[in-house]
N, C-alpha and C positions, 0 to 999 in steps of 0.2 A: 430563217435566220442566217443560214450559210450564204444565201444569195446577197442579202443586205450587207453582211460583213465583207464579202468579196468585193462588192461594189465600193464600199467605203475604203478598203485597202487600195483599190485601183485609183480612187480620187486622191487619197492622201499621198500616194506615191507619184502623183503628178508634180511637175517642176515647182510650182509656187507653194503648195502645201508642204511638200518635202523640205523646201528651204526653210520654211517657218519651223518645222520640227527640228531640223539640223541646228539652226541658230539658237532655238530654245534649249536644246540639249547641251550644246557646247557652252552657252552662257551659264546654264545651271551648274555644269561641272566646274567652270572657272570660279563662280561665286562660292560654290560649296567647298572648294579647295582652299579658299582664303579664310583663315580664322577670323571670327567676329562677324562675318557676313553669312547669311543663310538664305535658304530657298524662299521662305515666307516673305522676306524683305524684297527679294528679286521679283517674285510674282506680283507683289503689291505695287512695286515701281513700274512694272510693265503693264499692269491693268489699264491705266488711262490711255495708253498708246493704242489699245485694241478697240477703242470705242467705235471708230468708223470702219473697222474691218469686217470681213465676212465672219460669221460665228465660228465656222470650222477652222478658219485661219487663226482665230484667237485661241481656240482649243489646242491647235497644233503647237503654237508657241508656248502656252502656259503649261500644258502637260509635259512638253519637252523639258521645260525649266524644272518642273516638279521632279521628274525622274533624274535629271542631271545633277541637281543640287543634293539630293539624297546620296547619290553615289560619289560625288566629288568630295564629300567630307572625309572619305577614306585617306586622301592624300596627306593632309596635315595631321590626321590621327596617327599615320604611320611615321612620317618624317619629323614631326615636331612634338609628338605625344600630346597634341591639342586637338580635340574633336572639331572638325570643320563645321559640323552640324550636330545638334543634340542627339540625333539618332546614331552618330558614330562614337558615342561615349564609350560603349563597351568594346569597340574595335581597338581602342588605344591600349587595352589591357594586354593584348597579345601581339598586335601589329607593331607597336613601338618597341617592345623588347626584341622582337624578331629582327627589326631594322637595326637596333643597337648591336645585335650579334653579327652584323654584316650581311643580312639577307633582306634588305628593304624591297628589292624588286620582287622577291617571292611573296612577301606580305601583300604588296599592291596587286599582283596578279591573282592571288587567291581571292582577295576581296572583290576584285572586278568580276571574276567569273562567278563567284557566289552571288553578287548583286544581280547579274544577268539571270541566273537560275531562279532566284527569288522573284524577280520581275516576271519571268515566264509562268511560274506556278500561279502567281496572283492574277495574271492576265487570263489564264484558263478559268479561274474562279469567277472573275468579272464577266466573262462571256457566258458561262453556263449557269451562274447563280442569279444574275441580274433579271433576266426575263421572268422566271417563276416568282421571285420576290416582288417584282412590280405588279404581277397579276394578283398576288395576295394583298398588296397595299392598295390596289384599286377598290377593294371591298371595304376599306376603312372609311368611316364617316368622321364628322368633327369630334365626336367623343373619343374615338380610337386615336385620332391624330394628336389630340391634346395629351392623352395618356402616354403616347409614344414619345412625344417631345419631353414630357416631364421625366420619364424613365431615362431618356438620353442625358438630360441635364444631371440627374442624380448619379448616373454611371460615370459621366465625365468627372464630376466632383470627387467621387470615391476613388478613381484611378489616377487622379492628378498627383504630382509630386507634393510632398508635405502633408499637412493635416487636412482632413476632410472639411473641418470648420473653415479654414482659410479658403479652400476651394469653393465652398458654398458662398462665402462672403464675396469672392470674386465674381461668381455667377450672378449673385443678387445685384451687385453694382452694374454689371452688364445689362441686366434686365431693367434697372432704373433708367440707365442711359438710353434705352430703346423706347421709353415712354413718350418723350416730348414729340410734338407734331400734331397731326390730325387723328382724332379718335377713329379706330379701325372700323367701327360700326356706325357711329352717328356723324362722323366727319367734322366734329367740332374741335377747335383748337384746344390743346391742353399743354401745360407746362412750357409755354413758349417764352415766358418772362418778358413779354413786350417786344421780342425780336421777330420781325416778319420773316427773317431768314430761317427761323426755327419752325415755320409752318410745316415743312416736310421732314422735320426731325434732323438729327445729325447725319450729314452725308456719309454714306457707308465707306466710300473710298478714302475720305479724309480720316475717318476713324482707323481704318486698316493701315494706311500709310503712317499715321502717328504712332499707333501702338506697336507696330512691327518695325518699320524702317527707322523712324526718328528716334525711338527709344534705343534701338540697337546702335545707331550711329552716334548718338550723344554719349552712350555708355562707353563705346570703344574709341571715342575721339582722343587722339594723343597716345593711344596705346601702341607700342612697337613690339615686334617679335624679337626674341633673343636669337641672334644669328648663330651663336655658339651652340645652340641646341639643335640646329638643323643637321640632318643626316644626308650625305650625298649618295646618289645612286652609283653603283659600280656597273659599268657597261659590260664587264666580263661575267657578271653573275648569270647563272643558267636560268632558263625559263622553267616554269612549272610544267611537269609532264602529265600526260593523260593518266598515267598510273596514280599520280598524286590526286587527281580529280576523282578518279573512280573510287579511291579509298575513302573519299568524303561523300560518297553518293547518298548514304542513308542520312548523314548529318545535313546535307544540302536539302533533301526532301523534307525532313522533319522540321528544320528551321524555317523553310519557306512556308510550310503549312501553318506553323505557329504565327509567323509574321502576318500571313494573310488573314487568319482568324482574328488576331488582335487588331488588325487594320479595320476590320468590319465593325468592331465596337466603336461607337461614336466618340470622337474626340480624344482617343487614347494616343495614337501616333507611334512613330517608329522607335522612339527611345524606349518605350515600354516593351515593344515587340522584341527589340534586340536584347533587353535585359532578361526577359523570360526565356528566350531562345538560348542565350548564353548559359544561364543557370541550368536549364534542362540538359544542354550538351555536357556540361561539367558533371552533373549528377549521374548521367548515363554513360559517361566515359570510363574506359578501363584504366585510364591514367589521369585521374582528376588533379593529381599533384602537378601536372605540367601546365595547367591553365594559369595564365598570368605571367608565364615565363617565356612566351613566344611560341605557342603551339598552333598548328594549322587549324585544329578544330575550333578554337576560340574565334579566330578571324572569320572563318566560314560561317559559323553560327550567327554571329552578330550581323555581318553584311548581307547574308541571305534573308534574314528576318527583316532588317530595316527597309530593304528595297521591296520586299513582298507586301509590306504595309501599304504601299502606294496603290496597287491594284485593289487590295482589300478595302481601303478607305473610300475608293470611288463607288463601291457597291451601295452603301446606304445613301450616298449623295445622289446617285442617279435614280435609285428606285424609290426613295422616300423623301428626298430633299433635306436630309439630315447630314451635316458634314462629318466625315469620318476622321478628319484631321484638320489642323489649322489651315493648311494650304487649300483644302477643300472649301473652307469658308470663302476664300478669295475666288475660287473657281465658281462658287455660287453667285458671288457678286458679278463676275464676268458674264455669266449667263443672264443675270438680271439686267445688266447694261444693254444686252441685246434682246430684251423683252422675252426671255425664255425662262420658264420656271421649272427647276428640277423637281422630280417626283414621279409618281406612277404614270401620270398622263404624258410624261416625256416620251415614252415608247409609242404612244398613239399620235401625239401632235408633232413631235420632232424626232422621229426615229433616226434621221441622218445624224443628229447630234449625239445620240447614244452610241451608235456604231462608229462615229468619229472619235469618241473617247476610247473605244476599244482598239481601233486600228492604230491610233496615235500612240497609245501606251506600248503596243508591241514594237512599232517602228522605233520609238524613242529608246527602248531597251536595247535593241540591236545596235542603234547608233552609239549609245553609251558604251557598249562593249567594244566596238571598233575604235571609237575615238580615244577611249582611255587606254586600251592595250597598246595602240600605236603612238599615243601621245604622252606616255608616262613621264618621260624625261622633261618634256616641255611643261607639263602640269606641275612637276616638282619645283619649277622655278617660280610659280605663282605665289608661293608662300614668302617670297622675298619682297613683295610689293608693300611699301610702307603705308600704313593707314592714313597718315597725314595727307596723302595725295588723293585717297579715295573718298574720305568723309566729305569734303566740301563739294565735290562733284555730285555725289549721291544726294546730299541735302538739297542742292539746287534742283535736281530731278524730282525730288519729293514735292518741293514748292510748286514747280510747274505742273506736276501731275494733279495735285490737289486743286489748283486754280483752274485747270483746263476744262474740267467736266461741266461746271456751271458758270465759269468766268466770274467767280466771287472771291474776294480777298477773305471774306468770312470763313470760307472752308480752309484756307491756309492757317488761320488762327486756330480753328478747330483741330487741325492736324497737329500743330505744335502743342496745344493743350493736352491732347491725348498722348503725345510723346512724353510730356512731363508726367502724366498719369501713369504711363508704363514704367517710368523710372521709379515713381513712388511704389508701384507694385513690386518691383525688384527689391527695393529697400526694405519693404515690409514682408518680403518673401511670399507674396501672393501670386499664385500661378496665373498666367495671362490667358491660357486656353479656355477655362470656364467663363471668363469675362467676355471674350470674343464670341464664343458660341452662345452664351446667354443673350448677348446683344442681337445675334442673328436669329435665334429661335423664338425670342419673346413675342414678336409680332405674329408669328405663326401660331404659337400657343394661345395667345390672347384671342385672336380671331376665331380659332376653333372652339375655345372654351365658351366664348360668348354666343357663338352660333349654336353650340350644343344646348346652352341654357334656353335660348329662344325656341329651339325645336322641342325641348322637353318642358317648356313653360316654367322655367326656373326650378325644376325639380332636380336637386343634386343627387337624389337616390338613383336617378336614371343612369348615372355613371357606373353604379354597382350592379345594375341588372344586365349589363352587356358583358358577355364572358371575356372578350379580348380586352376591353377597357378595364375590367375588374382585375384581371391578371396583371396588366401593365402597372396599374396603380399599386397593387400588392408588391410588385417588384420594386417600385420606387420607395415604398415605405420600408421594405426589408433592407434596401441599400442604405437608406438614411440611418436606420437604427443598428445596423450591423456592427459599427465600431463600438457602440455602447454595450452590445452583447458580449463582444470580445473582452472589454474591460471588466465586465461583471463576472467573467469566468473565475472561479477560485484558482489561486496559484497552486503550482505543484508543491507538494510537501516533501 
């Protein structure tokens, strides 16, 4: 493994791949720093551009954007008290008060360094956990894969924001949307409604652009930032010292491990990781009353965790083909565009891709650290960009991206339809993550379920006689009924 990883680093540090990582990281930071824009939208917009690229170049660009966008959200969270990305939500609780007390540079530096440490810890987890997990996953048959996907969907629904019922509704809608097209076993058309364009189902890129980019752009159209709320950086403010960093050593490690572990859980994402890490840091702090008032611990806990989820989320994607976060869904789409299927066979069939992810993640984190530390004052000016100039340009890019893959206007209409669906989801307060992951995982679940039935001659009991399958199904049932058990508990007298 060391030789393969070393070779991957050597390749990725070459001029062309390195430029892709640099452009991706910087563009991610820029988009992450602008309120209303997010990494998922940026990666979805970039996806069609990578169609004719070398797969490793596509990985370099998209993973760089992934890392940069998560870290960039720190800027507006600190200077505007507006999270630039959902994962920066908890950062606002202490970074903004610290900035309002005249220490914005300190808040930004603490957040940047914590983000780098979180990325480093999750990179180590990715390198050392992925190979053994892939070997375990290689032993999975169709029964186990179906049960694994079902457990992932249940877990995603249970951990999504809001009620589990709404999350399940969202996942079910995603599953229904994945059904039109050719039957996965018999290759017969189904639910095409007379449209020949529907023979291949809804185009994945059009759906992703619609649900992420168009929804976000239409929601934020015309929204302006309140300039009065902006905090200016003081060039005379002192930098964070090594003593400050060393005092946060245990907090950094703990928060990074929490973020990595939560990132591994399918579909959970950085926002949950930062919440859990922040609450843990507060509960274990000797001065919990300082949290929410501009304390170092709060900024470090949130930023270390949300960046650590990036590497953690890549682990289930690479080893089992199950997205660990929303952006991982788009990364799966990118691999699919290049005829590469993530999963346990990726280590055997496309080892260069696996180690490309690993080396790119490390390089992107180093670039993020350097670019953000030396470009803080420039990044602070990004929050002045009016949305009325950005929205039209980005909408045009969405249209071009949706049209370019198949040269069909139909896909553009599909994109706008799913954009409106995303707005409906927001209005009804339905989480989007279960919908998207349901849409991605349904074909995998259906194919494995029906293959398992063919192998067992339609004997459903065969699912219960396999230990791994039975355990995963039991976990799914437990997750489904856990909220009911909680409600059934008698109240304290």
